[in-house]
C-alpha positions in Angstrom: 0.0 0.0 0.0 1.4 3.4 -1.0 2.2 6.0 1.6 -0.5 8.7 2.0 -1.2 12.0 3.8 -1.0 11.7 7.6 1.3 8.6 7.5 4.5 8.6 9.5 7.4 7.8 7.2 9.3 4.6 8.1 13.0 4.8 9.0 15.4 3.8 6.3 19.1 4.0 5.7 19.8 6.2 2.7 23.2 7.1 1.3 24.7 10.5 0.6 28.0 11.3 -1.1 29.9 13.7 1.1 33.4 15.2 0.9 34.6 12.2 2.9 32.8 9.6 0.7 29.5 7.8 1.1 27.7 8.4 4.3 24.7 6.5 5.7 21.8 8.7 6.6 19.0 7.7 9.0 15.9 9.1 7.4 14.1 9.3 10.8 16.9 11.3 12.3 17.1 13.6 9.2 13.4 14.4 9.4 13.0 14.8 13.2 11.7 18.3 14.0 12.1 19.5 10.5 10.0 20.5 7.4 11.4 18.6 4.4 10.4 18.2 0.8 11.2 14.9 -0.7 10.8 14.3 -4.4 11.5 10.9 -5.8 12.0 9.7 -9.3 12.8 6.6 -11.4 16.5 7.3 -12.0 19.4 9.6 -12.3 20.2 10.8 -15.8 16.9 9.6 -17.2 14.9 11.8 -19.5 12.0 13.4 -17.6 14.0 13.2 -14.3 16.8 15.3 -15.8 14.9 17.7 -18.1 11.8 18.4 -15.9 11.7 17.0 -12.4 15.1 18.2 -11.0 14.9 21.5 -12.8 11.5 22.2 -11.3 12.9 22.0 -7.8 16.0 24.1 -8.7 13.6 26.8 -9.9 11.5 26.7 -6.8 14.2 26.0 -4.1 14.2 29.6 -2.7 10.4 29.7 -2.6 10.3 26.5 -0.6 12.8 28.0 1.8 10.6 31.1 2.1 7.8 28.8 3.2 9.9 27.3 6.0 11.2 24.2 4.3 14.5 23.2 6.0 15.7 20.8 3.3 14.8 19.6 -0.2 15.8 16.0 -0.9 16.0 14.3 -4.3 15.6 10.6 -3.8 16.3 7.9 -6.4 17.1 4.2 -6.4 20.7 4.8 -7.4 24.1 4.7 -5.6 25.5 7.8 -3.9 28.2 8.2 -6.5 25.7 8.5 -9.3 23.5 10.8 -7.2 26.5 13.0 -6.4 27.6 13.3 -10.0 24.0 14.0 -11.2 23.6 16.7 -8.6 26.7 18.5 -10.0 25.7 18.0 -13.6 22.2 19.4 -13.1 23.2 22.2 -10.7 21.0 20.7 -8.0 23.9 20.8 -5.6 24.4 24.5 -6.2 20.7 25.0 -5.5 21.1 23.4 -2.2 19.2 20.2 -3.0 20.3 17.1 -1.2 20.8 14.1 -3.4 20.1 10.8 -1.6 20.4 7.3 -2.9 18.2 4.4 -1.9 20.4 1.8 -3.5 18.5 -1.3 -2.6 15.1 0.4 -2.7 14.6 -0.2 1.0 12.6 3.0 1.6 10.9 3.0 -1.8 9.5 -0.5 -1.2 8.6 0.3 2.4 6.4 3.2 1.3 4.8 1.2 -1.6 6.2 3.4 -4.3 8.3 0.9 -6.2 7.8 -0.3 -9.8 9.7 -2.2 -12.5 9.7 -1.7 -16.3 12.0 -4.4 -17.6 11.6 -3.4 -21.3 13.4 -0.1 -20.6 15.8 -1.5 -18.0 14.2 -0.1 -14.9 14.1 -2.7 -12.2 12.9 -1.9 -8.6 12.8 1.8 -9.2 10.8 4.6 -7.6 7.6 6.0 -8.9 7.6 9.7 -9.5 6.2 11.7 -6.6 6.8 14.6 -4.3 5.9 15.1 -0.7 6.0 17.6 2.1 7.0 16.0 5.4 6.7 17.7 8.8 8.5 16.0 11.6 8.4 12.7 9.8 4.7 12.9 8.9 3.4 13.3 5.4 1.4 16.5 5.1 1.1 16.5 1.3 1.9 13.8 -1.3 1.5 14.1 -5.0 2.2 11.1 -7.1 2.2 10.7 -10.9 0.2 8.0 -12.6 2.9 7.6 -15.2 6.6 7.7 -14.5 7.2 9.7 -17.7 5.0 12.5 -16.5 6.1 15.4 -14.2 3.0 17.4 -13.6 1.6 17.1 -10.1 5.0 16.1 -8.7 7.0 19.0 -10.0 8.3 21.8 -7.8 5.7 24.4 -8.8 2.8 22.0 -8.1 4.1 21.0 -4.7 4.8 24.6 -3.8 1.2 25.5 -4.6 -0.1 22.6 -2.4 1.7 23.6 0.8 
């Protein structure tokens, strides 16, 4: 069953590329007492993810901060090295967006947002969605019906919803 408004997010160990190398991140600890936007997508360097989803949050990053958002997280079922490189290549890192990997899809599966599309090489990936989380509880979640779309999960749409 997919995560929904009012649900507490489960703890999961995600991975971030830091100056000292990969670092394990407890999602529960990262969210405690904070307002966080998490947007998830099928894969780093994939079409819509690179041309629409990440850019929408780069464009709106300052507006989210003005609304009291402490952190914007991009989450994908990729390793931290890919996420780190992708953050640099897209400019997400300069916009202050945290790029977190969910390499074994632990979190993605726990919240019921996993899918596979073998014909295009996407196995155990994340559906495209965005959510606003307050102290670990989902306040707003907007998920796309089709992973190739970025309408209700884009930065502007989520900004309007919070």
